[in-house]
BAKOLMAR-819035 format. One record per atom (N, C-alpha, C, O): atom name; x, y, z. Coordinates in steps of 0.1 Angstrom, whole numbers, plus 5000, padded with zeros to 4 digits. Example, Ala and Ser with C-alpha at 12.3 -4.5 7.8 and 13.67 -1.06 7.14 Angstrom:
@atom:N	c1:5132	c2:4943	c3:5078
@atom:CA	c1:5123	c2:4955	c3:5078
@atom:C	c1:5132	c2:4967	c3:5078
@atom:O	c1:5142	c2:4967	c3:5085
@atom:N	c1:5128	c2:4978	c3:5071
@atom:CA	c1:5137	c2:4989	c3:5071
@atom:C	c1:5129	c2:5000	c3:5079
@atom:O	c1:5134	c2:5011	c3:5080
END
This chain:
@atom:N	c1:6481	c2:1510	c3:7829
@atom:CA	c1:6493	c2:1513	c3:7834
@atom:C	c1:6503	c2:1493	c3:7835
@atom:O	c1:6497	c2:1485	c3:7841
@atom:N	c1:6512	c2:1491	c3:7830
@atom:CA	c1:6512	c2:1478	c3:7829
@atom:C	c1:6522	c2:1474	c3:7842
@atom:O	c1:6529	c2:1483	c3:7848
@atom:N	c1:6522	c2:1462	c3:7846
@atom:CA	c1:6525	c2:1457	c3:7856
@atom:C	c1:6543	c2:1460	c3:7855
@atom:O	c1:6549	c2:1460	c3:7865
@atom:N	c1:6550	c2:1462	c3:7845
@atom:CA	c1:6559	c2:1469	c3:7841
@atom:C	c1:6564	c2:1482	c3:7847
@atom:O	c1:6572	c2:1484	c3:7856
@atom:N	c1:6558	c2:1492	c3:7839
@atom:CA	c1:6557	c2:1504	c3:7841
@atom:C	c1:6551	c2:1508	c3:7859
@atom:O	c1:6553	c2:1516	c3:7867
@atom:N	c1:6544	c2:1500	c3:7858
@atom:CA	c1:6537	c2:1502	c3:7878
@atom:C	c1:6555	c2:1505	c3:7886
@atom:O	c1:6560	c2:1515	c3:7891
@atom:N	c1:6560	c2:1489	c3:7883
@atom:CA	c1:6570	c2:1483	c3:7888
@atom:C	c1:6579	c2:1497	c3:7887
@atom:O	c1:6580	c2:1505	c3:7897
@atom:N	c1:6586	c2:1499	c3:7876
@atom:CA	c1:6594	c2:1505	c3:7870
@atom:C	c1:6593	c2:1519	c3:7881
@atom:O	c1:6601	c2:1520	c3:7891
@atom:N	c1:6582	c2:1528	c3:7878
@atom:CA	c1:6578	c2:1536	c3:7890
@atom:C	c1:6582	c2:1535	c3:7899
@atom:O	c1:6592	c2:1543	c3:7902
@atom:N	c1:6577	c2:1525	c3:7908
@atom:CA	c1:6577	c2:1524	c3:7919
@atom:C	c1:6591	c2:1520	c3:7926
@atom:O	c1:6593	c2:1518	c3:7938
@atom:N	c1:6603	c2:1519	c3:7915
@atom:CA	c1:6616	c2:1518	c3:7920
@atom:C	c1:6623	c2:1530	c3:7918
@atom:O	c1:6633	c2:1533	c3:7924
@atom:N	c1:6617	c2:1534	c3:7912
@atom:CA	c1:6627	c2:1548	c3:7908
@atom:C	c1:6622	c2:1560	c3:7912
@atom:O	c1:6627	c2:1570	c3:7907
@atom:N	c1:6609	c2:1559	c3:7925
@atom:CA	c1:6600	c2:1570	c3:7931
@atom:C	c1:6608	c2:1574	c3:7941
@atom:O	c1:6602	c2:1584	c3:7947
@atom:N	c1:6622	c2:1571	c3:7947
@atom:CA	c1:6631	c2:1578	c3:7954
@atom:C	c1:6636	c2:1587	c3:7948
@atom:O	c1:6637	c2:1599	c3:7953
@atom:N	c1:6643	c2:1580	c3:7931
@atom:CA	c1:6648	c2:1590	c3:7924
@atom:C	c1:6645	c2:1600	c3:7917
@atom:O	c1:6653	c2:1608	c3:7911
@atom:N	c1:6630	c2:1600	c3:7918
@atom:CA	c1:6624	c2:1613	c3:7911
@atom:C	c1:6621	c2:1623	c3:7921
@atom:O	c1:6620	c2:1634	c3:7917
@atom:N	c1:6619	c2:1620	c3:7935
@atom:CA	c1:6619	c2:1626	c3:7948
@atom:C	c1:6629	c2:1634	c3:7949
@atom:O	c1:6630	c2:1646	c3:7953
@atom:N	c1:6640	c2:1626	c3:7946
@atom:CA	c1:6653	c2:1634	c3:7951
@atom:C	c1:6657	c2:1646	c3:7943
@atom:O	c1:6663	c2:1656	c3:7947
@atom:N	c1:6652	c2:1641	c3:7927
@atom:CA	c1:6655	c2:1648	c3:7919
@atom:C	c1:6643	c2:1660	c3:7918
@atom:O	c1:6645	c2:1666	c3:7907
@atom:N	c1:6632	c2:1663	c3:7923
@atom:CA	c1:6621	c2:1672	c3:7930
@atom:C	c1:6632	c2:1682	c3:7940
@atom:O	c1:6633	c2:1694	c3:7938
@atom:N	c1:6638	c2:1676	c3:7951
@atom:CA	c1:6642	c2:1680	c3:7960
@atom:C	c1:6655	c2:1690	c3:7956
@atom:O	c1:6658	c2:1700	c3:7961
@atom:N	c1:6663	c2:1681	c3:7943
@atom:CA	c1:6673	c2:1695	c3:7940
@atom:C	c1:6665	c2:1706	c3:7933
@atom:O	c1:6668	c2:1717	c3:7936
@atom:N	c1:6655	c2:1703	c3:7923
@atom:CA	c1:6653	c2:1712	c3:7913
@atom:C	c1:6651	c2:1723	c3:7925
@atom:O	c1:6657	c2:1734	c3:7925
@atom:N	c1:6639	c2:1719	c3:7936
@atom:CA	c1:6632	c2:1730	c3:7949
@atom:C	c1:6644	c2:1736	c3:7953
@atom:O	c1:6646	c2:1748	c3:7953
@atom:N	c1:6655	c2:1728	c3:7958
@atom:CA	c1:6668	c2:1737	c3:7963
@atom:C	c1:6672	c2:1750	c3:7952
@atom:O	c1:6671	c2:1761	c3:7956
@atom:N	c1:6675	c2:1746	c3:7940
@atom:CA	c1:6680	c2:1753	c3:7932
@atom:C	c1:6673	c2:1764	c3:7928
@atom:O	c1:6680	c2:1774	c3:7924
@atom:N	c1:6660	c2:1765	c3:7929
@atom:CA	c1:6652	c2:1773	c3:7926
@atom:C	c1:6655	c2:1786	c3:7937
@atom:O	c1:6654	c2:1798	c3:7934
@atom:N	c1:6658	c2:1781	c3:7950
@atom:CA	c1:6653	c2:1789	c3:7958
@atom:C	c1:6669	c2:1795	c3:7960
@atom:O	c1:6670	c2:1807	c3:7962
@atom:N	c1:6681	c2:1787	c3:7959
@atom:CA	c1:6689	c2:1792	c3:7958
@atom:C	c1:6692	c2:1804	c3:7947
@atom:O	c1:6699	c2:1814	c3:7951
@atom:N	c1:6687	c2:1803	c3:7935
@atom:CA	c1:6684	c2:1814	c3:7925
@atom:C	c1:6680	c2:1826	c3:7931
@atom:O	c1:6685	c2:1837	c3:7930
@atom:N	c1:6669	c2:1823	c3:7938
@atom:CA	c1:6659	c2:1835	c3:7946
@atom:C	c1:6666	c2:1844	c3:7960
@atom:O	c1:6664	c2:1856	c3:7964
@atom:N	c1:6673	c2:1834	c3:7964
@atom:CA	c1:6683	c2:1841	c3:7973
@atom:C	c1:6693	c2:1848	c3:7968
@atom:O	c1:6695	c2:1859	c3:7973
@atom:N	c1:6701	c2:1843	c3:7955
@atom:CA	c1:6710	c2:1850	c3:7949
@atom:C	c1:6703	c2:1864	c3:7950
@atom:O	c1:6703	c2:1871	c3:7960
@atom:N	c1:6696	c2:1866	c3:7939
@atom:CA	c1:6691	c2:1874	c3:7932
@atom:C	c1:6682	c2:1882	c3:7944
@atom:O	c1:6675	c2:1890	c3:7939
@atom:N	c1:6682	c2:1883	c3:7954
@atom:CA	c1:6678	c2:1891	c3:7969
@atom:C	c1:6696	c2:1897	c3:7972
@atom:O	c1:6699	c2:1909	c3:7972
@atom:N	c1:6702	c2:1889	c3:7973
@atom:CA	c1:6715	c2:1893	c3:7976
@atom:C	c1:6722	c2:1903	c3:7972
@atom:O	c1:6730	c2:1910	c3:7979
@atom:N	c1:6719	c2:1904	c3:7953
@atom:CA	c1:6726	c2:1909	c3:7946
@atom:C	c1:6717	c2:1924	c3:7945
@atom:O	c1:6722	c2:1933	c3:7939
@atom:N	c1:6705	c2:1925	c3:7951
@atom:CA	c1:6700	c2:1937	c3:7949
@atom:C	c1:6704	c2:1946	c3:7962
@atom:O	c1:6704	c2:1959	c3:7961
@atom:N	c1:6708	c2:1938	c3:7974
@atom:CA	c1:6706	c2:1944	c3:7987
@atom:C	c1:6722	c2:1947	c3:7983
@atom:O	c1:6722	c2:1959	c3:7981
@atom:N	c1:6729	c2:1944	c3:7981
@atom:CA	c1:6745	c2:1946	c3:7974
@atom:C	c1:6742	c2:1960	c3:7963
@atom:O	c1:6750	c2:1970	c3:7965
@atom:N	c1:6737	c2:1962	c3:7956
@atom:CA	c1:6737	c2:1969	c3:7948
@atom:C	c1:6731	c2:1984	c3:7958
@atom:O	c1:6737	c2:1994	c3:7958
@atom:N	c1:6719	c2:1983	c3:7965
@atom:CA	c1:6715	c2:1993	c3:7971
@atom:C	c1:6725	c2:1998	c3:7982
@atom:O	c1:6727	c2:2009	c3:7987
@atom:N	c1:6732	c2:1983	c3:7987
@atom:CA	c1:6745	c2:1991	c3:7998
@atom:C	c1:6755	c2:2000	c3:7991
@atom:O	c1:6760	c2:2010	c3:7996
@atom:N	c1:6758	c2:1993	c3:7978
@atom:CA	c1:6766	c2:2003	c3:7968
@atom:C	c1:6765	c2:2014	c3:7963
@atom:O	c1:6774	c2:2021	c3:7960
@atom:N	c1:6750	c2:2019	c3:7962
@atom:CA	c1:6742	c2:2031	c3:7957
@atom:C	c1:6748	c2:2039	c3:7974
@atom:O	c1:6757	c2:2047	c3:7976
@atom:N	c1:6738	c2:2034	c3:7984
@atom:CA	c1:6741	c2:2039	c3:7995
@atom:C	c1:6756	c2:2044	c3:8003
@atom:O	c1:6756	c2:2051	c3:8013
@atom:N	c1:6766	c2:2040	c3:7998
@atom:CA	c1:6779	c2:2042	c3:8001
@atom:C	c1:6782	c2:2051	c3:7992
@atom:O	c1:6790	c2:2060	c3:7997
@atom:N	c1:6779	c2:2053	c3:7979
@atom:CA	c1:6782	c2:2062	c3:7972
@atom:C	c1:6777	c2:2075	c3:7975
@atom:O	c1:6785	c2:2084	c3:7971
@atom:N	c1:6765	c2:2082	c3:7981
@atom:CA	c1:6759	c2:2089	c3:7984
@atom:C	c1:6764	c2:2092	c3:7998
@atom:O	c1:6762	c2:2104	c3:8001
@atom:N	c1:6771	c2:2084	c3:8008
@atom:CA	c1:6779	c2:2092	c3:8016
@atom:C	c1:6791	c2:2094	c3:8016
@atom:O	c1:6796	c2:2101	c3:8025
@atom:N	c1:6797	c2:2090	c3:8008
@atom:CA	c1:6811	c2:2094	c3:8000
@atom:C	c1:6810	c2:2109	c3:7996
@atom:O	c1:6818	c2:2119	c3:8000
@atom:N	c1:6803	c2:2109	c3:7989
@atom:CA	c1:6798	c2:2122	c3:7982
@atom:C	c1:6796	c2:2131	c3:7995
@atom:O	c1:6803	c2:2141	c3:7998
@atom:N	c1:6785	c2:2127	c3:8001
@atom:CA	c1:6786	c2:2138	c3:8015
@atom:C	c1:6797	c2:2142	c3:8023
@atom:O	c1:6800	c2:2153	c3:8026
@atom:N	c1:6803	c2:2131	c3:8026
@atom:CA	c1:6816	c2:2132	c3:8034
@atom:C	c1:6826	c2:2141	c3:8025
@atom:O	c1:6834	c2:2147	c3:8031
@atom:N	c1:6828	c2:2142	c3:8009
@atom:CA	c1:6833	c2:2150	c3:8004
@atom:C	c1:6831	c2:2161	c3:8006
@atom:O	c1:6838	c2:2167	c3:8013
@atom:N	c1:6818	c2:2166	c3:8002
@atom:CA	c1:6809	c2:2177	c3:8006
@atom:C	c1:6814	c2:2181	c3:8024
@atom:O	c1:6821	c2:2191	c3:8026
@atom:N	c1:6813	c2:2176	c3:8030
@atom:CA	c1:6818	c2:2181	c3:8045
@atom:C	c1:6832	c2:2186	c3:8045
@atom:O	c1:6835	c2:2198	c3:8048
@atom:N	c1:6839	c2:2177	c3:8041
@atom:CA	c1:6853	c2:2180	c3:8043
@atom:C	c1:6855	c2:2187	c3:8035
@atom:O	c1:6861	c2:2195	c3:8041
@atom:N	c1:6855	c2:2191	c3:8024
@atom:CA	c1:6855	c2:2202	c3:8015
@atom:C	c1:6849	c2:2219	c3:8021
@atom:O	c1:6853	c2:2230	c3:8019
@atom:N	c1:6837	c2:2213	c3:8028
@atom:CA	c1:6835	c2:2228	c3:8035
@atom:C	c1:6842	c2:2230	c3:8047
@atom:O	c1:6845	c2:2242	c3:8050
@atom:N	c1:6846	c2:2219	c3:8054
@atom:CA	c1:6856	c2:2220	c3:8069
@atom:C	c1:6868	c2:2228	c3:8065
@atom:O	c1:6873	c2:2236	c3:8073
@atom:N	c1:6875	c2:2226	c3:8052
@atom:CA	c1:6888	c2:2227	c3:8047
@atom:C	c1:6887	c2:2242	c3:8043
@atom:O	c1:6897	c2:2250	c3:8045
@atom:N	c1:6878	c2:2246	c3:8038
@atom:CA	c1:6873	c2:2264	c3:8037
@atom:C	c1:6869	c2:2266	c3:8047
@atom:O	c1:6879	c2:2268	c3:8054
@atom:N	c1:6858	c2:2267	c3:8055
@atom:CA	c1:6862	c2:2273	c3:8070
@atom:C	c1:6867	c2:2271	c3:8076
@atom:O	c1:6863	c2:2276	c3:8087
@atom:N	c1:6882	c2:2265	c3:8079
@atom:CA	c1:6889	c2:2262	c3:8085
@atom:C	c1:6902	c2:2271	c3:8082
@atom:O	c1:6911	c2:2270	c3:8090
@atom:N	c1:6903	c2:2279	c3:8072
@atom:CA	c1:6911	c2:2288	c3:8064
@atom:C	c1:6911	c2:2302	c3:8073
@atom:O	c1:6902	c2:2306	c3:8080
@atom:N	c1:6925	c2:2308	c3:8071
@atom:CA	c1:6927	c2:2318	c3:8080
@atom:C	c1:6916	c2:2330	c3:8081
@atom:O	c1:6912	c2:2335	c3:8091
@atom:N	c1:6912	c2:2333	c3:8067
@atom:CA	c1:6907	c2:2343	c3:8071
@atom:C	c1:6894	c2:2344	c3:8072
@atom:O	c1:6888	c2:2354	c3:8075
@atom:N	c1:6888	c2:2327	c3:8067
@atom:CA	c1:6875	c2:2328	c3:8074
@atom:C	c1:6870	c2:2325	c3:8085
@atom:O	c1:6859	c2:2324	c3:8089
@atom:N	c1:6884	c2:2321	c3:8091
@atom:CA	c1:6884	c2:2320	c3:8107
@atom:C	c1:6880	c2:2333	c3:8115
@atom:O	c1:6872	c2:2334	c3:8125
@atom:N	c1:6890	c2:2346	c3:8109
@atom:CA	c1:6891	c2:2357	c3:8113
@atom:C	c1:6874	c2:2362	c3:8110
@atom:O	c1:6866	c2:2366	c3:8118
@atom:N	c1:6873	c2:2360	c3:8099
@atom:CA	c1:6855	c2:2367	c3:8099
@atom:C	c1:6846	c2:2365	c3:8107
@atom:O	c1:6838	c2:2374	c3:8110
@atom:N	c1:6847	c2:2348	c3:8114
@atom:CA	c1:6837	c2:2344	c3:8122
@atom:C	c1:6839	c2:2350	c3:8133
@atom:O	c1:6830	c2:2351	c3:8141
@atom:N	c1:6850	c2:2355	c3:8136
@atom:CA	c1:6855	c2:2357	c3:8153
@atom:C	c1:6856	c2:2372	c3:8156
@atom:O	c1:6855	c2:2376	c3:8168
@atom:N	c1:6857	c2:2382	c3:8140
@atom:CA	c1:6856	c2:2393	c3:8145
@atom:C	c1:6842	c2:2402	c3:8153
@atom:O	c1:6843	c2:2413	c3:8159
@atom:N	c1:6830	c2:2393	c3:8149
@atom:CA	c1:6816	c2:2398	c3:8160
@atom:C	c1:6825	c2:2396	c3:8177
@atom:O	c1:6825	c2:2405	c3:8185
@atom:N	c1:6830	c2:2388	c3:8178
@atom:CA	c1:6835	c2:2387	c3:8192
@atom:C	c1:6843	c2:2397	c3:8196
@atom:O	c1:6844	c2:2398	c3:8208
@atom:N	c1:6847	c2:2404	c3:8190
@atom:CA	c1:6858	c2:2412	c3:8193
@atom:C	c1:6876	c2:2408	c3:8194
@atom:O	c1:6885	c2:2412	c3:8201
@atom:N	c1:6876	c2:2398	c3:8184
@atom:CA	c1:6891	c2:2390	c3:8186
@atom:C	c1:6893	c2:2396	c3:8170
@atom:O	c1:6885	c2:2398	c3:8161
@atom:N	c1:6906	c2:2397	c3:8171
@atom:CA	c1:6916	c2:2397	c3:8153
@atom:C	c1:6924	c2:2393	c3:8156
@atom:O	c1:6929	c2:2393	c3:8168
@atom:N	c1:6931	c2:2388	c3:8143
@atom:CA	c1:6942	c2:2381	c3:8141
@atom:C	c1:6955	c2:2390	c3:8147
@atom:O	c1:6953	c2:2401	c3:8145
@atom:N	c1:6969	c2:2388	c3:8153
@atom:CA	c1:6973	c2:2390	c3:8161
@atom:C	c1:6987	c2:2395	c3:8147
@atom:O	c1:6993	c2:2387	c3:8141
@atom:N	c1:6988	c2:2410	c3:8147
@atom:CA	c1:6998	c2:2412	c3:8139
@atom:C	c1:7006	c2:2418	c3:8141
@atom:O	c1:7006	c2:2429	c3:8135
@atom:N	c1:7016	c2:2415	c3:8151
@atom:CA	c1:7029	c2:2420	c3:8154
@atom:C	c1:7035	c2:2404	c3:8154
@atom:O	c1:7027	c2:2394	c3:8155
@atom:N	c1:7050	c2:2403	c3:8153
@atom:CA	c1:7057	c2:2392	c3:8152
@atom:C	c1:7054	c2:2385	c3:8168
@atom:O	c1:7050	c2:2392	c3:8177
@atom:N	c1:7057	c2:2376	c3:8168
@atom:CA	c1:7057	c2:2365	c3:8178
@atom:C	c1:7068	c2:2364	c3:8187
@atom:O	c1:7079	c2:2362	c3:8182
@atom:N	c1:7067	c2:2367	c3:8204
@atom:CA	c1:7075	c2:2369	c3:8208
@atom:C	c1:7082	c2:2353	c3:8217
@atom:O	c1:7076	c2:2344	c3:8223
@atom:N	c1:7095	c2:2353	c3:8214
@atom:CA	c1:7101	c2:2339	c3:8219
@atom:C	c1:7107	c2:2337	c3:8234
@atom:O	c1:7118	c2:2342	c3:8237
@atom:N	c1:7099	c2:2329	c3:8242
@atom:CA	c1:7108	c2:2328	c3:8252
@atom:C	c1:7118	c2:2318	c3:8252
@atom:O	c1:7115	c2:2306	c3:8250
@atom:N	c1:7128	c2:2322	c3:8255
@atom:CA	c1:7142	c2:2313	c3:8255
@atom:C	c1:7140	c2:2308	c3:8271
@atom:O	c1:7131	c2:2314	c3:8278
@atom:N	c1:7148	c2:2298	c3:8277
@atom:CA	c1:7148	c2:2291	c3:8290
@atom:C	c1:7162	c2:2285	c3:8288
@atom:O	c1:7165	c2:2277	c3:8280
@atom:N	c1:7172	c2:2293	c3:8301
@atom:CA	c1:7185	c2:2288	c3:8300
@atom:C	c1:7188	c2:2275	c3:8302
@atom:O	c1:7178	c2:2269	c3:8305
@atom:N	c1:7199	c2:2268	c3:8300
@atom:CA	c1:7197	c2:2252	c3:8301
@atom:C	c1:7200	c2:2251	c3:8316
@atom:O	c1:7199	c2:2240	c3:8322
@atom:N	c1:7206	c2:2264	c3:8322
@atom:CA	c1:7212	c2:2255	c3:8335
@atom:C	c1:7201	c2:2258	c3:8344
@atom:O	c1:7204	c2:2258	c3:8356
@atom:N	c1:7191	c2:2261	c3:8341
@atom:CA	c1:7179	c2:2263	c3:8349
@atom:C	c1:7171	c2:2246	c3:8350
@atom:O	c1:7164	c2:2242	c3:8359
@atom:N	c1:7175	c2:2241	c3:8341
@atom:CA	c1:7171	c2:2225	c3:8337
@atom:C	c1:7177	c2:2216	c3:8345
@atom:O	c1:7174	c2:2204	c3:8344
@atom:N	c1:7185	c2:2222	c3:8354
@atom:CA	c1:7198	c2:2211	c3:8360
@atom:C	c1:7191	c2:2204	c3:8375
@atom:O	c1:7180	c2:2209	c3:8378
@atom:N	c1:7194	c2:2196	c3:8380
@atom:CA	c1:7190	c2:2190	c3:8394
@atom:C	c1:7194	c2:2197	c3:8400
@atom:O	c1:7201	c2:2206	c3:8397
@atom:N	c1:7186	c2:2192	c3:8411
@atom:CA	c1:7190	c2:2205	c3:8422
@atom:C	c1:7186	c2:2220	c3:8422
@atom:O	c1:7190	c2:2229	c3:8429
@atom:N	c1:7176	c2:2221	c3:8412
@atom:CA	c1:7172	c2:2238	c3:8414
@atom:C	c1:7157	c2:2232	c3:8420
@atom:O	c1:7151	c2:2238	c3:8430
@atom:N	c1:7153	c2:2225	c3:8417
@atom:CA	c1:7136	c2:2222	c3:8421
@atom:C	c1:7132	c2:2225	c3:8412
@atom:O	c1:7123	c2:2233	c3:8415
@atom:N	c1:7133	c2:2223	c3:8397
@atom:CA	c1:7122	c2:2227	c3:8386
@atom:C	c1:7123	c2:2214	c3:8379
@atom:O	c1:7115	c2:2212	c3:8369
END
């Protein structure tokens, strides 16, 4: 190794170490990015499964909330749907005036 090449190597040592550090940072960043992409894909898959589960529960709940289904389930308790027309209660307006106590 000549004097010139030794001196050149010593002068450029900081630059070479800096390039090595940047290479290390670049590789580490690529690995972290790949890990983040994997995690995002896993969470998207999990979200899709949860959405399917929610939609199936929602459709099941809508089916069970139908009047005929509710009537089937409460029939064992002795309850049955009201078959007569409902009575309407009307209250006269005078009953709500001040001074009546109500």
